[in-house]
N, C-alpha and C positions, 0 to 999 in steps of 0.2 A: 504493500499499500503505501508505503513511504517513498518508492521509487519510481511507482507512477505519478506520487504527487510532483516529485522533485523534476520529474522528465517533462508534466505538466508546463511547473512553472518555466524553464528552460524555453522548451517550445512557446511560448507565450513572450518572454525576450526576445525571444528571435524573430518575432512576427512584429512587434513594435518598433524592435531596432532595424528592422526590415522597411517599415512604412515610413518609417525617422530621415531613412535614407533616399529613400523614393520622392518625400517632398522636398528635400535638400536639393537633390537633383532636379524636380522640377520648379523651383524657385532659380534655381540658378539658370536655369534652361529662359524661364521668364524672364531674368533680368539681363541676360546676355544679348537676347534680341538677335536682330539682321546683323549680319557680318558685312561691313560699308568699308572697299576699298578706295581712298582719293589720289589723286596723282598729286598735286600741290596744294600750300599751303592755304591758301583761298578757302580751296571745296572741301576742305578738311575742316575750317573753319567755319562756316557756312553749315554744313551737314551736322557738325556737333552742338550748335545756337538751335539746330532745327528738332532734330530728333532726341539729346539732350541723354536721360538715360537708357532711353529705350534702344538705342542701339550699341553694337560695338565697331567705331569710326579708325580706321589707320590711316596714316600719310606714307606712302609708297617709299615718296623721297627719303633717304635716312636722314637727320638733321644734321643743316652745315653745307650739302652736296650740294653746288650750282646747278639749279634744274635744265642749263641748255645742253648741261655734259652728260647727263643722266644717262643712261641705257641698261634697264633692268636684264636682270639675272635672272637665272632658270627658277631661282628660290623665289623670284618678283611673279613672275607667270604661274607659280602653283599659288601662291596668296590666291591672285587675281583669279583663279580658278574653282580656289575653295569658298570665295565671299558670296553673299545673296546681289549686292549693286557694285557694281564698278563705276567710279565717277572720274571722268578727265574733262580737261579743257576744250578738245579739239584737237583736229587732224594736224590744225599749222603750230599748236604749241607742243603736243608728243606724236610727231609724223610715226614712233615707232610702236603705236596704239594698234593700229589696221593691220599690222602682221601678225601682233601677238593675240589679235580677235580669232582671226581664223585657225590656231592654235587652238583655243578654247574648247571642252569637251562638257563643261556644267551647261546644260539645257536652260538650268532654273535661273542662272547667270542673267543679271538685269542690266544694262551697257546704257550710260547716260554720258548723251556728248552734252556738256553745258553751253555751246557757242551755238545751238539751233533758237532760229531767232531773233539774233544778234546780228546786227549791218555791220560788217567786218573792215576796218578800215586798209588801206593801202602803207607800207611800209616805208616808201622812197619819198623822196625830196618833190614839193609843189603837189602830191597827188591828193591832199587834203583840200577840198572846195576851197576852204576858209585861207588856206597857205599859212596856216596858224604851226604845225611844227616840220618842223626841217631836220636834215642833216647835212652834214661837210659836203661830201659828194651824192652821187647818183649810182652806187652800186647796189645790188639787192642783196635783203638780208636774208640771213639764215635759213629763216622760216618761210623764204620764197616771198614773194608779192604780198603776200598778206600779214599784217600784225597783226597777232595771238594776245596782246596782252588786254583782253578785255574787260577783265575785272576792276583796273583802272580809272574805270569811267563807272562813275555809282550807281548809274542808273541799269546799265549791263549787270552790276552784280545783283540787281534786284531780280534782274528775269535770270540770273543763274540761278539764284534762290529760289525763284519759280519753277525751274527747271526739276532741282534736285527736289524739291517736297514733292512734284509729281511722280517721279521715282518711289519716293519711301511709302507714300500710299498706295501704286499699284500692289508695292511689296506686301506692304502690312495696312489694309485699308480699317481694320480696326482701332488705330490709332491717328485716323485722319481727323480728327476735330483736333487734336494734341498738337502735332505737326504742323497745321493749320494757323492755330492761335502763336506758334512760336516763330512762325516764316512770315506771318502778319507783324509780329512784333521786330522782328528784325530787321525787316524792310521799314519800317519806321523810323527806324535808326539809322537807316542809310540814307533815307531823307533827310534828315537833321543832319547830316555829318555833311551830304552834297551843298545843302543851306549855307552851313558853316563855311562850306571852303567860297563857294559862290561869294558869301559878304566879304570875307576877310581877302579873297586875292582879287577882292573889285577897287579896293585903295590901294594899291601899290603904284610906287615911285616905277615903277620895272616892270614891263610883259614880259622879257624874254630873262629865259635859265640856260645855262648853260650845263651839259649833266658828260662827265667824265667817265660813264660808263656805256652800256649798250643801248640803242636805240627799244626803248621799254615802254616811256609817259606820253606816247602819241592821244590816247583817248584821254589823259589826264590834262593835257594842252587842250586839246581841242573844247573841252566842257565848259572849261575856263578863259579862254580866249587869251592862252598866253602861247607864245614863241617859243620853241623846244629847239636846241641843238644837241647835239650828241656824238661823241668824241669815236664809239667804236662803228664799225661799219655795220655788223651785225650779232651774232652774238659772243659773251662777253672772251671765249678764247679766239677771236681770232682780232688780234691786235692794228689798233689805225696806223696807217701810214703816216710819216713826216709831214708829207700835204698836209694829209686833214686835221693833226696836230696845230700848224703854222697856222691854216683856217680859222680854227677852234679858238687859237690866242688872239689872233686880229678880233674876232668877232667878239669877242669880250673889251678889246680897247676900245674898238667902234661904239659897242652900245655903253661901254663903261661901266661893265658890271663887276663887281666887289665879291663873288663867291661863286665857288666851281663847286659842283655835287657830285658825290660817288656814291656807288650803286656795294649794296650787303652783301656778302658772303665771298669777295674776290679781294685780291690787295690793289688799295687802291694808287697805282703807278702814275694814270694819264692825270689823274686831280690835283696829286702831291707835285708830279712836273709842271703843271700849268700855276698852281697854287705858288711855287717858289719862283716860277717867272714871270710873275702878275701883281703875287701878293696880294690874291682874293685868298679869301677864308675856304676853308673844306667843311661842306655840312654832307651828313648822310640822308640823300633820296631812296627808300625801301620799297623795289618793286616787291614785294611779297609773296612772288614764287613759292620761297624757302624761308626756313628759319634756322638761327643755332641752335645746340641742344640746350644754352643754357637759357636761350629763351622760351624754350618748347616745355622744360621744365618749372617756368617761373609763371607759365599760362601765360605769354602774350598771345593778343589776339589781331585782327586784321583791322580792327577797329583802334585798335590802342595803333597799331605802326603807321594807319594814316593817320591817327590825329597828332605822332610824332614829326611826319612828311608834312602838315599840314604846318606846323613849329618853325621848321625849319624854312620852307619856301616862304612865310611871309619874313625870314631874316635875311634871305635871299634877295626878294624881292623887293625890300624895305618897304613892306606894308604899314599903314598907320591906321593906329586902331580908334574903331569908333564911336 
């Protein structure tokens, strides 16, 4: 009798433990949610703000890696193949995506191109119908004839948020209201940021800025009626010619510009050289393609990067406070 009672209690304990483990497993699966892979930092940050704790979001770019020199490794392709959603900017920013998509055998993977519905600008001098953004020469960009840096126009960023929202809802319709509310809040914040840029940059002594980095700020310059001159003919791994550097220095002297901007994640050799030649101060202008490991760990956001950009633009353009 005692043995039967003992066995009975053992069975009960085992059942309780089994139920507890199952509940823990279900809870973990529920909290983990969708598995989302994003290519660039803006997409990562947009998705995190829309979905929050409902999904697991990963940035494919390792922290500190310059986006234009990134080439996916076999392990990256495995990550994409295991995901529920894969979100990228577009074929001009990530030309390697099209070949990878052909090798994906996950039929449930939803692939989201956030450039859909956005008017893309050409990236050569004089291509802008307003003539606002220029390069020292007219050589084609590494991305081809199209400028892919669409997120630096905050209206475009809002459209990208809508596209990401659509994908999340398609994969997880049960949380549609939650995602939609967060997306609308985020877009409202983008609207306020856009208004702040427009007001702050409308009362400046200068309407031109010189960038010692690659041609990335065409969309921003166009939106706020600025003239933009860049040192690099294409991506950061293509060095500007001496002719370009001389032209850039002459442009600074011609416009009496006292600041030279440099970009994130690469050594600012060009900006440093021009600064020494002209006495111009150096200011960072962050393209937000990717962030450093330290920035990622301290929770930097797209908004915080853009706020810092505005602060530096106001200094470089000699803006007056209203």
